[in-house]
Every structure is written in structure tokens, then in C-alpha cells.
mmCIF file of the protein (N, C-alpha, C, O) and its ligand, coordinates in Angstrom:
data_MODEL
# 
_entry.id   MODEL 
# 
loop_
_entity.id 
_entity.type 
_entity.pdbx_number_of_molecules 
1 polymer     1 
2 non-polymer 1 
# 
_entity_poly.entity_id                      1 
_entity_poly.type                           'polypeptide(L)' 
_entity_poly.nstd_linkage                   no 
_entity_poly.nstd_monomer                   no 
_entity_poly.pdbx_seq_one_letter_code       MKAKFNTSCTSCGDQIKAGKEIAKDQTGRWVHKYCAAESTDLP 
_entity_poly.pdbx_seq_one_letter_code_can   MKAKFNTSCTSCGDQIKAGKEIAKDQTGRWVHKYCAAESTDLP 
_entity_poly.pdbx_strand_id                 A 
# 
loop_
_entity_poly_seq.entity_id 
_entity_poly_seq.num 
_entity_poly_seq.mon_id 
_entity_poly_seq.hetero 
1 1  MET n 
1 2  LYS n 
1 3  ALA n 
1 4  LYS n 
1 5  PHE n 
1 6  ASN n 
1 7  THR n 
1 8  SER n 
1 9  CYS n 
1 10 THR n 
1 11 SER n 
1 12 CYS n 
1 13 GLY n 
1 14 ASP n 
1 15 GLN n 
1 16 ILE n 
1 17 LYS n 
1 18 ALA n 
1 19 GLY n 
1 20 LYS n 
1 21 GLU n 
1 22 ILE n 
1 23 ALA n 
1 24 LYS n 
1 25 ASP n 
1 26 GLN n 
1 27 THR n 
1 28 GLY n 
1 29 ARG n 
1 30 TRP n 
1 31 VAL n 
1 32 HIS n 
1 33 LYS n 
1 34 TYR n 
1 35 CYS n 
1 36 ALA n 
1 37 ALA n 
1 38 GLU n 
1 39 SER n 
1 40 THR n 
1 41 ASP n 
1 42 LEU n 
1 43 PRO n 
# 
loop_
_struct_asym.id 
_struct_asym.entity_id 
A 1 
B 2 
# 
loop_
_chem_comp.id 
_chem_comp.type 
_chem_comp.mon_nstd_flag 
ALA 'L-peptide linking' y 
ARG 'L-peptide linking' y 
ASN 'L-peptide linking' y 
ASP 'L-peptide linking' y 
CYS 'L-peptide linking' y 
GLN 'L-peptide linking' y 
GLU 'L-peptide linking' y 
GLY 'peptide linking'   y 
HIS 'L-peptide linking' y 
ILE 'L-peptide linking' y 
LEU 'L-peptide linking' y 
LYS 'L-peptide linking' y 
MET 'L-peptide linking' y 
PHE 'L-peptide linking' y 
PRO 'L-peptide linking' y 
SER 'L-peptide linking' y 
THR 'L-peptide linking' y 
TRP 'L-peptide linking' y 
TYR 'L-peptide linking' y 
VAL 'L-peptide linking' y 
ZN  non-polymer         . 
# 
_pdbx_entity_nonpoly.entity_id   2 
_pdbx_entity_nonpoly.name        ? 
_pdbx_entity_nonpoly.comp_id     ZN 
# 
_pdbx_nonpoly_scheme.asym_id         B 
_pdbx_nonpoly_scheme.entity_id       2 
_pdbx_nonpoly_scheme.mon_id          ZN 
_pdbx_nonpoly_scheme.ndb_seq_num     1 
_pdbx_nonpoly_scheme.pdb_seq_num     101 
_pdbx_nonpoly_scheme.auth_seq_num    101 
_pdbx_nonpoly_scheme.pdb_mon_id      ZN 
_pdbx_nonpoly_scheme.auth_mon_id     ZN 
_pdbx_nonpoly_scheme.pdb_strand_id   A 
_pdbx_nonpoly_scheme.pdb_ins_code    . 
# 
loop_
_atom_site.group_PDB 
_atom_site.id 
_atom_site.type_symbol 
_atom_site.label_atom_id 
_atom_site.label_alt_id 
_atom_site.label_comp_id 
_atom_site.label_asym_id 
_atom_site.label_entity_id 
_atom_site.label_seq_id 
_atom_site.pdbx_PDB_ins_code 
_atom_site.Cartn_x 
_atom_site.Cartn_y 
_atom_site.Cartn_z 
_atom_site.occupancy 
_atom_site.B_iso_or_equiv 
_atom_site.pdbx_formal_charge 
_atom_site.auth_seq_id 
_atom_site.auth_comp_id 
_atom_site.auth_asym_id 
_atom_site.auth_atom_id 
_atom_site.pdbx_PDB_model_num 
ATOM   1   N  N  . MET A 1 1  ? 97.816  108.033 95.721  1.00 0.00 ? 1   MET A N  1 
ATOM   2   C  CA . MET A 1 1  ? 97.917  109.291 94.935  1.00 0.00 ? 1   MET A CA 1 
ATOM   3   C  C  . MET A 1 1  ? 98.917  109.948 95.560  1.00 0.00 ? 1   MET A C  1 
ATOM   4   O  O  . MET A 1 1  ? 99.367  109.507 96.618  1.00 0.00 ? 1   MET A O  1 
ATOM   5   N  N  . LYS A 1 2  ? 99.340  110.951 95.059  1.00 0.00 ? 2   LYS A N  1 
ATOM   6   C  CA . LYS A 1 2  ? 100.346 112.064 95.843  1.00 0.00 ? 2   LYS A CA 1 
ATOM   7   C  C  . LYS A 1 2  ? 99.539  113.131 96.470  1.00 0.00 ? 2   LYS A C  1 
ATOM   8   O  O  . LYS A 1 2  ? 98.479  113.467 95.943  1.00 0.00 ? 2   LYS A O  1 
ATOM   9   N  N  . ALA A 1 3  ? 100.041 113.797 97.768  1.00 0.00 ? 3   ALA A N  1 
ATOM   10  C  CA . ALA A 1 3  ? 99.063  114.659 98.495  1.00 0.00 ? 3   ALA A CA 1 
ATOM   11  C  C  . ALA A 1 3  ? 99.469  116.043 97.473  1.00 0.00 ? 3   ALA A C  1 
ATOM   12  O  O  . ALA A 1 3  ? 100.557 116.143 96.906  1.00 0.00 ? 3   ALA A O  1 
ATOM   13  N  N  . LYS A 1 4  ? 98.395  117.030 97.380  1.00 0.00 ? 4   LYS A N  1 
ATOM   14  C  CA . LYS A 1 4  ? 98.784  118.028 96.725  1.00 0.00 ? 4   LYS A CA 1 
ATOM   15  C  C  . LYS A 1 4  ? 99.102  119.286 97.690  1.00 0.00 ? 4   LYS A C  1 
ATOM   16  O  O  . LYS A 1 4  ? 99.517  120.400 97.372  1.00 0.00 ? 4   LYS A O  1 
ATOM   17  N  N  . PHE A 1 5  ? 98.787  118.781 98.934  1.00 0.00 ? 5   PHE A N  1 
ATOM   18  C  CA . PHE A 1 5  ? 99.184  120.096 99.688  1.00 0.00 ? 5   PHE A CA 1 
ATOM   19  C  C  . PHE A 1 5  ? 99.443  119.747 101.239 1.00 0.00 ? 5   PHE A C  1 
ATOM   20  O  O  . PHE A 1 5  ? 99.001  118.648 101.574 1.00 0.00 ? 5   PHE A O  1 
ATOM   21  N  N  . ASN A 1 6  ? 99.997  120.395 102.102 1.00 0.00 ? 6   ASN A N  1 
ATOM   22  C  CA . ASN A 1 6  ? 100.117 119.888 103.314 1.00 0.00 ? 6   ASN A CA 1 
ATOM   23  C  C  . ASN A 1 6  ? 98.967  119.658 104.452 1.00 0.00 ? 6   ASN A C  1 
ATOM   24  O  O  . ASN A 1 6  ? 98.216  120.546 104.856 1.00 0.00 ? 6   ASN A O  1 
ATOM   25  N  N  . THR A 1 7  ? 98.971  118.358 104.871 1.00 0.00 ? 7   THR A N  1 
ATOM   26  C  CA . THR A 1 7  ? 97.762  118.011 105.770 1.00 0.00 ? 7   THR A CA 1 
ATOM   27  C  C  . THR A 1 7  ? 98.233  117.178 106.933 1.00 0.00 ? 7   THR A C  1 
ATOM   28  O  O  . THR A 1 7  ? 99.432  117.014 107.159 1.00 0.00 ? 7   THR A O  1 
ATOM   29  N  N  . SER A 1 8  ? 97.360  116.701 107.603 1.00 0.00 ? 8   SER A N  1 
ATOM   30  C  CA . SER A 1 8  ? 97.795  115.855 108.738 1.00 0.00 ? 8   SER A CA 1 
ATOM   31  C  C  . SER A 1 8  ? 97.103  114.285 108.528 1.00 0.00 ? 8   SER A C  1 
ATOM   32  O  O  . SER A 1 8  ? 96.003  114.097 108.008 1.00 0.00 ? 8   SER A O  1 
ATOM   33  N  N  . CYS A 1 9  ? 97.831  113.424 108.951 1.00 0.00 ? 9   CYS A N  1 
ATOM   34  C  CA . CYS A 1 9  ? 97.369  112.021 108.953 1.00 0.00 ? 9   CYS A CA 1 
ATOM   35  C  C  . CYS A 1 9  ? 96.536  111.656 110.193 1.00 0.00 ? 9   CYS A C  1 
ATOM   36  O  O  . CYS A 1 9  ? 96.946  111.718 111.352 1.00 0.00 ? 9   CYS A O  1 
ATOM   37  N  N  . THR A 1 10 ? 95.380  111.290 109.819 1.00 0.00 ? 10  THR A N  1 
ATOM   38  C  CA . THR A 1 10 ? 94.317  111.094 110.811 1.00 0.00 ? 10  THR A CA 1 
ATOM   39  C  C  . THR A 1 10 ? 94.628  109.654 111.557 1.00 0.00 ? 10  THR A C  1 
ATOM   40  O  O  . THR A 1 10 ? 93.970  109.315 112.541 1.00 0.00 ? 10  THR A O  1 
ATOM   41  N  N  . SER A 1 11 ? 95.616  108.885 111.047 1.00 0.00 ? 11  SER A N  1 
ATOM   42  C  CA . SER A 1 11 ? 96.099  107.675 111.771 1.00 0.00 ? 11  SER A CA 1 
ATOM   43  C  C  . SER A 1 11 ? 97.102  107.892 112.569 1.00 0.00 ? 11  SER A C  1 
ATOM   44  O  O  . SER A 1 11 ? 96.841  107.576 113.730 1.00 0.00 ? 11  SER A O  1 
ATOM   45  N  N  . CYS A 1 12 ? 98.171  108.316 112.401 1.00 0.00 ? 12  CYS A N  1 
ATOM   46  C  CA . CYS A 1 12 ? 99.424  108.475 113.036 1.00 0.00 ? 12  CYS A CA 1 
ATOM   47  C  C  . CYS A 1 12 ? 99.562  109.788 113.669 1.00 0.00 ? 12  CYS A C  1 
ATOM   48  O  O  . CYS A 1 12 ? 100.281 109.863 114.666 1.00 0.00 ? 12  CYS A O  1 
ATOM   49  N  N  . GLY A 1 13 ? 98.903  110.953 113.176 1.00 0.00 ? 13  GLY A N  1 
ATOM   50  C  CA . GLY A 1 13 ? 98.942  112.327 113.608 1.00 0.00 ? 13  GLY A CA 1 
ATOM   51  C  C  . GLY A 1 13 ? 100.180 112.902 113.254 1.00 0.00 ? 13  GLY A C  1 
ATOM   52  O  O  . GLY A 1 13 ? 100.401 113.984 113.798 1.00 0.00 ? 13  GLY A O  1 
ATOM   53  N  N  . ASP A 1 14 ? 101.070 112.461 112.468 1.00 0.00 ? 14  ASP A N  1 
ATOM   54  C  CA . ASP A 1 14 ? 102.244 113.236 111.837 1.00 0.00 ? 14  ASP A CA 1 
ATOM   55  C  C  . ASP A 1 14 ? 101.690 113.996 110.621 1.00 0.00 ? 14  ASP A C  1 
ATOM   56  O  O  . ASP A 1 14 ? 100.578 113.825 110.122 1.00 0.00 ? 14  ASP A O  1 
ATOM   57  N  N  . GLN A 1 15 ? 102.551 114.782 110.259 1.00 0.00 ? 15  GLN A N  1 
ATOM   58  C  CA . GLN A 1 15 ? 102.231 115.722 108.970 1.00 0.00 ? 15  GLN A CA 1 
ATOM   59  C  C  . GLN A 1 15 ? 102.433 114.959 107.809 1.00 0.00 ? 15  GLN A C  1 
ATOM   60  O  O  . GLN A 1 15 ? 103.387 114.196 107.660 1.00 0.00 ? 15  GLN A O  1 
ATOM   61  N  N  . ILE A 1 16 ? 101.353 115.197 106.804 1.00 0.00 ? 16  ILE A N  1 
ATOM   62  C  CA . ILE A 1 16 ? 101.634 114.646 105.443 1.00 0.00 ? 16  ILE A CA 1 
ATOM   63  C  C  . ILE A 1 16 ? 101.841 115.854 104.579 1.00 0.00 ? 16  ILE A C  1 
ATOM   64  O  O  . ILE A 1 16 ? 101.065 116.801 104.444 1.00 0.00 ? 16  ILE A O  1 
ATOM   65  N  N  . LYS A 1 17 ? 103.165 115.648 103.938 1.00 0.00 ? 17  LYS A N  1 
ATOM   66  C  CA . LYS A 1 17 ? 103.639 116.641 103.364 1.00 0.00 ? 17  LYS A CA 1 
ATOM   67  C  C  . LYS A 1 17 ? 103.227 116.659 101.560 1.00 0.00 ? 17  LYS A C  1 
ATOM   68  O  O  . LYS A 1 17 ? 103.047 115.594 100.971 1.00 0.00 ? 17  LYS A O  1 
ATOM   69  N  N  . ALA A 1 18 ? 103.134 117.821 100.941 1.00 0.00 ? 18  ALA A N  1 
ATOM   70  C  CA . ALA A 1 18 ? 102.800 117.659 99.583  1.00 0.00 ? 18  ALA A CA 1 
ATOM   71  C  C  . ALA A 1 18 ? 103.518 117.031 98.739  1.00 0.00 ? 18  ALA A C  1 
ATOM   72  O  O  . ALA A 1 18 ? 104.627 117.494 98.472  1.00 0.00 ? 18  ALA A O  1 
ATOM   73  N  N  . GLY A 1 19 ? 103.124 115.977 98.191  1.00 0.00 ? 19  GLY A N  1 
ATOM   74  C  CA . GLY A 1 19 ? 104.108 115.135 97.312  1.00 0.00 ? 19  GLY A CA 1 
ATOM   75  C  C  . GLY A 1 19 ? 104.382 113.719 97.821  1.00 0.00 ? 19  GLY A C  1 
ATOM   76  O  O  . GLY A 1 19 ? 105.042 112.881 97.207  1.00 0.00 ? 19  GLY A O  1 
ATOM   77  N  N  . LYS A 1 20 ? 103.762 113.534 99.090  1.00 0.00 ? 20  LYS A N  1 
ATOM   78  C  CA . LYS A 1 20 ? 103.838 112.239 99.824  1.00 0.00 ? 20  LYS A CA 1 
ATOM   79  C  C  . LYS A 1 20 ? 102.788 111.334 99.231  1.00 0.00 ? 20  LYS A C  1 
ATOM   80  O  O  . LYS A 1 20 ? 101.718 111.801 98.843  1.00 0.00 ? 20  LYS A O  1 
ATOM   81  N  N  . GLU A 1 21 ? 103.053 110.119 99.156  1.00 0.00 ? 21  GLU A N  1 
ATOM   82  C  CA . GLU A 1 21 ? 101.931 109.208 98.932  1.00 0.00 ? 21  GLU A CA 1 
ATOM   83  C  C  . GLU A 1 21 ? 100.977 109.014 99.968  1.00 0.00 ? 21  GLU A C  1 
ATOM   84  O  O  . GLU A 1 21 ? 101.335 108.600 101.070 1.00 0.00 ? 21  GLU A O  1 
ATOM   85  N  N  . ILE A 1 22 ? 99.619  109.315 99.668  1.00 0.00 ? 22  ILE A N  1 
ATOM   86  C  CA . ILE A 1 22 ? 98.798  108.922 100.518 1.00 0.00 ? 22  ILE A CA 1 
ATOM   87  C  C  . ILE A 1 22 ? 97.504  108.138 100.224 1.00 0.00 ? 22  ILE A C  1 
ATOM   88  O  O  . ILE A 1 22 ? 97.455  107.639 99.099  1.00 0.00 ? 22  ILE A O  1 
ATOM   89  N  N  . ALA A 1 23 ? 96.579  107.966 100.936 1.00 0.00 ? 23  ALA A N  1 
ATOM   90  C  CA . ALA A 1 23 ? 95.645  106.868 100.678 1.00 0.00 ? 23  ALA A CA 1 
ATOM   91  C  C  . ALA A 1 23 ? 94.421  107.493 101.433 1.00 0.00 ? 23  ALA A C  1 
ATOM   92  O  O  . ALA A 1 23 ? 94.566  108.448 102.196 1.00 0.00 ? 23  ALA A O  1 
ATOM   93  N  N  . LYS A 1 24 ? 93.195  106.902 101.181 1.00 0.00 ? 24  LYS A N  1 
ATOM   94  C  CA . LYS A 1 24 ? 92.178  107.131 102.173 1.00 0.00 ? 24  LYS A CA 1 
ATOM   95  C  C  . LYS A 1 24 ? 91.761  105.836 103.023 1.00 0.00 ? 24  LYS A C  1 
ATOM   96  O  O  . LYS A 1 24 ? 91.632  104.734 102.490 1.00 0.00 ? 24  LYS A O  1 
ATOM   97  N  N  . ASP A 1 25 ? 91.564  106.060 104.369 1.00 0.00 ? 25  ASP A N  1 
ATOM   98  C  CA . ASP A 1 25 ? 91.228  105.019 105.052 1.00 0.00 ? 25  ASP A CA 1 
ATOM   99  C  C  . ASP A 1 25 ? 89.665  104.728 104.932 1.00 0.00 ? 25  ASP A C  1 
ATOM   100 O  O  . ASP A 1 25 ? 88.937  105.404 104.206 1.00 0.00 ? 25  ASP A O  1 
ATOM   101 N  N  . GLN A 1 26 ? 89.221  103.682 105.693 1.00 0.00 ? 26  GLN A N  1 
ATOM   102 C  CA . GLN A 1 26 ? 88.011  103.223 105.538 1.00 0.00 ? 26  GLN A CA 1 
ATOM   103 C  C  . GLN A 1 26 ? 86.761  104.383 105.693 1.00 0.00 ? 26  GLN A C  1 
ATOM   104 O  O  . GLN A 1 26 ? 85.658  104.262 105.160 1.00 0.00 ? 26  GLN A O  1 
ATOM   105 N  N  . THR A 1 27 ? 87.190  105.537 106.547 1.00 0.00 ? 27  THR A N  1 
ATOM   106 C  CA . THR A 1 27 ? 86.329  106.546 106.615 1.00 0.00 ? 27  THR A CA 1 
ATOM   107 C  C  . THR A 1 27 ? 86.418  107.665 105.826 1.00 0.00 ? 27  THR A C  1 
ATOM   108 O  O  . THR A 1 27 ? 85.767  108.683 106.059 1.00 0.00 ? 27  THR A O  1 
ATOM   109 N  N  . GLY A 1 28 ? 87.240  107.536 104.834 1.00 0.00 ? 28  GLY A N  1 
ATOM   110 C  CA . GLY A 1 28 ? 87.410  108.451 103.830 1.00 0.00 ? 28  GLY A CA 1 
ATOM   111 C  C  . GLY A 1 28 ? 88.371  109.825 104.137 1.00 0.00 ? 28  GLY A C  1 
ATOM   112 O  O  . GLY A 1 28 ? 88.359  110.903 103.542 1.00 0.00 ? 28  GLY A O  1 
ATOM   113 N  N  . ARG A 1 29 ? 89.138  109.422 105.191 1.00 0.00 ? 29  ARG A N  1 
ATOM   114 C  CA . ARG A 1 29 ? 90.250  110.620 105.810 1.00 0.00 ? 29  ARG A CA 1 
ATOM   115 C  C  . ARG A 1 29 ? 91.329  110.148 104.746 1.00 0.00 ? 29  ARG A C  1 
ATOM   116 O  O  . ARG A 1 29 ? 91.375  109.089 104.120 1.00 0.00 ? 29  ARG A O  1 
ATOM   117 N  N  . TRP A 1 30 ? 92.233  111.302 104.722 1.00 0.00 ? 30  TRP A N  1 
ATOM   118 C  CA . TRP A 1 30 ? 93.558  111.156 104.164 1.00 0.00 ? 30  TRP A CA 1 
ATOM   119 C  C  . TRP A 1 30 ? 94.408  110.723 105.083 1.00 0.00 ? 30  TRP A C  1 
ATOM   120 O  O  . TRP A 1 30 ? 94.322  111.218 106.207 1.00 0.00 ? 30  TRP A O  1 
ATOM   121 N  N  . VAL A 1 31 ? 95.337  109.786 104.835 1.00 0.00 ? 31  VAL A N  1 
ATOM   122 C  CA . VAL A 1 31 ? 96.319  109.325 105.746 1.00 0.00 ? 31  VAL A CA 1 
ATOM   123 C  C  . VAL A 1 31 ? 97.369  108.704 104.962 1.00 0.00 ? 31  VAL A C  1 
ATOM   124 O  O  . VAL A 1 31 ? 97.124  108.330 103.815 1.00 0.00 ? 31  VAL A O  1 
ATOM   125 N  N  . HIS A 1 32 ? 98.619  108.550 105.524 1.00 0.00 ? 32  HIS A N  1 
ATOM   126 C  CA . HIS A 1 32 ? 99.822  108.028 104.855 1.00 0.00 ? 32  HIS A CA 1 
ATOM   127 C  C  . HIS A 1 32 ? 99.540  106.813 104.023 1.00 0.00 ? 32  HIS A C  1 
ATOM   128 O  O  . HIS A 1 32 ? 98.723  105.983 104.421 1.00 0.00 ? 32  HIS A O  1 
ATOM   129 N  N  . LYS A 1 33 ? 100.148 106.677 102.939 1.00 0.00 ? 33  LYS A N  1 
ATOM   130 C  CA . LYS A 1 33 ? 99.704  104.972 102.300 1.00 0.00 ? 33  LYS A CA 1 
ATOM   131 C  C  . LYS A 1 33 ? 99.932  103.996 102.997 1.00 0.00 ? 33  LYS A C  1 
ATOM   132 O  O  . LYS A 1 33 ? 99.223  102.990 103.001 1.00 0.00 ? 33  LYS A O  1 
ATOM   133 N  N  . TYR A 1 34 ? 101.142 104.187 103.811 1.00 0.00 ? 34  TYR A N  1 
ATOM   134 C  CA . TYR A 1 34 ? 101.266 102.824 104.697 1.00 0.00 ? 34  TYR A CA 1 
ATOM   135 C  C  . TYR A 1 34 ? 100.443 102.980 105.986 1.00 0.00 ? 34  TYR A C  1 
ATOM   136 O  O  . TYR A 1 34 ? 100.285 101.976 106.681 1.00 0.00 ? 34  TYR A O  1 
ATOM   137 N  N  . CYS A 1 35 ? 99.967  104.018 106.323 1.00 0.00 ? 35  CYS A N  1 
ATOM   138 C  CA . CYS A 1 35 ? 99.082  104.118 107.444 1.00 0.00 ? 35  CYS A CA 1 
ATOM   139 C  C  . CYS A 1 35 ? 97.643  103.402 107.183 1.00 0.00 ? 35  CYS A C  1 
ATOM   140 O  O  . CYS A 1 35 ? 97.008  102.715 107.983 1.00 0.00 ? 35  CYS A O  1 
ATOM   141 N  N  . ALA A 1 36 ? 97.319  103.732 105.914 1.00 0.00 ? 36  ALA A N  1 
ATOM   142 C  CA . ALA A 1 36 ? 96.061  103.117 105.698 1.00 0.00 ? 36  ALA A CA 1 
ATOM   143 C  C  . ALA A 1 36 ? 96.254  101.515 105.499 1.00 0.00 ? 36  ALA A C  1 
ATOM   144 O  O  . ALA A 1 36 ? 95.413  100.708 105.897 1.00 0.00 ? 36  ALA A O  1 
ATOM   145 N  N  . ALA A 1 37 ? 97.479  101.139 104.826 1.00 0.00 ? 37  ALA A N  1 
ATOM   146 C  CA . ALA A 1 37 ? 97.512  99.557  104.767 1.00 0.00 ? 37  ALA A CA 1 
ATOM   147 C  C  . ALA A 1 37 ? 97.699  98.875  106.338 1.00 0.00 ? 37  ALA A C  1 
ATOM   148 O  O  . ALA A 1 37 ? 97.525  97.682  106.586 1.00 0.00 ? 37  ALA A O  1 
ATOM   149 N  N  . GLU A 1 38 ? 97.987  99.642  107.065 1.00 0.00 ? 38  GLU A N  1 
ATOM   150 C  CA . GLU A 1 38 ? 98.130  99.134  108.607 1.00 0.00 ? 38  GLU A CA 1 
ATOM   151 C  C  . GLU A 1 38 ? 96.775  99.136  109.288 1.00 0.00 ? 38  GLU A C  1 
ATOM   152 O  O  . GLU A 1 38 ? 96.687  98.586  110.386 1.00 0.00 ? 38  GLU A O  1 
ATOM   153 N  N  . SER A 1 39 ? 95.769  99.673  108.767 1.00 0.00 ? 39  SER A N  1 
ATOM   154 C  CA . SER A 1 39 ? 94.667  99.825  109.524 1.00 0.00 ? 39  SER A CA 1 
ATOM   155 C  C  . SER A 1 39 ? 93.521  98.799  109.390 1.00 0.00 ? 39  SER A C  1 
ATOM   156 O  O  . SER A 1 39 ? 92.346  98.858  109.753 1.00 0.00 ? 39  SER A O  1 
ATOM   157 N  N  . THR A 1 40 ? 94.223  97.849  108.760 1.00 0.00 ? 40  THR A N  1 
ATOM   158 C  CA . THR A 1 40 ? 93.185  96.851  108.301 1.00 0.00 ? 40  THR A CA 1 
ATOM   159 C  C  . THR A 1 40 ? 93.072  95.653  109.263 1.00 0.00 ? 40  THR A C  1 
ATOM   160 O  O  . THR A 1 40 ? 94.054  94.914  109.347 1.00 0.00 ? 40  THR A O  1 
ATOM   161 N  N  . ASP A 1 41 ? 91.931  95.374  110.028 1.00 0.00 ? 41  ASP A N  1 
ATOM   162 C  CA . ASP A 1 41 ? 91.712  94.092  110.765 1.00 0.00 ? 41  ASP A CA 1 
ATOM   163 C  C  . ASP A 1 41 ? 92.962  93.801  111.767 1.00 0.00 ? 41  ASP A C  1 
ATOM   164 O  O  . ASP A 1 41 ? 93.473  92.698  111.572 1.00 0.00 ? 41  ASP A O  1 
ATOM   165 N  N  . LEU A 1 42 ? 93.559  94.588  112.812 1.00 0.00 ? 42  LEU A N  1 
ATOM   166 C  CA . LEU A 1 42 ? 94.356  94.198  113.444 1.00 0.00 ? 42  LEU A CA 1 
ATOM   167 C  C  . LEU A 1 42 ? 93.922  93.171  114.558 1.00 0.00 ? 42  LEU A C  1 
ATOM   168 O  O  . LEU A 1 42 ? 92.883  93.384  115.182 1.00 0.00 ? 42  LEU A O  1 
ATOM   169 N  N  . PRO A 1 43 ? 94.634  92.150  114.799 1.00 0.00 ? 43  PRO A N  1 
ATOM   170 C  CA . PRO A 1 43 ? 94.147  90.993  115.773 1.00 0.00 ? 43  PRO A CA 1 
ATOM   171 C  C  . PRO A 1 43 ? 93.683  91.572  117.266 1.00 0.00 ? 43  PRO A C  1 
ATOM   172 O  O  . PRO A 1 43 ? 93.280  90.795  118.131 1.00 0.00 ? 43  PRO A O  1 
HETATM 173 ZN ZN . ZN  B 2 .  ? 100.286 108.317 109.064 1.00 0.00 2 101 ZN  A ZN 1 
# 
């Protein structure tokens, strides 16, 4: 989904601006969509 307001990504620490694609990580926090995808089972 798209962010409705400015917030911060808990994965990379960058700002998430309204209108950006975001997703929830495993802990239910909002992160960038690409950050959520990266957080799965790294070796
Ligand atoms: Zn991020």
C-alpha cells in the first residue's frame, strides 16, 4: 500500500514519504516495500 503520511522506516532508518510504497515487516512496523522484502531469512 502507499504511505498516507511521512514516517520512518524501521529497517533502513530512512524517511518514508507520503505516497511511497510501504509494507509491514514481521513485527508489524511500517518499512519500505523493498526493505520488507529484504528482511526475510538472510544467510
Ligand atoms: Zn527502508
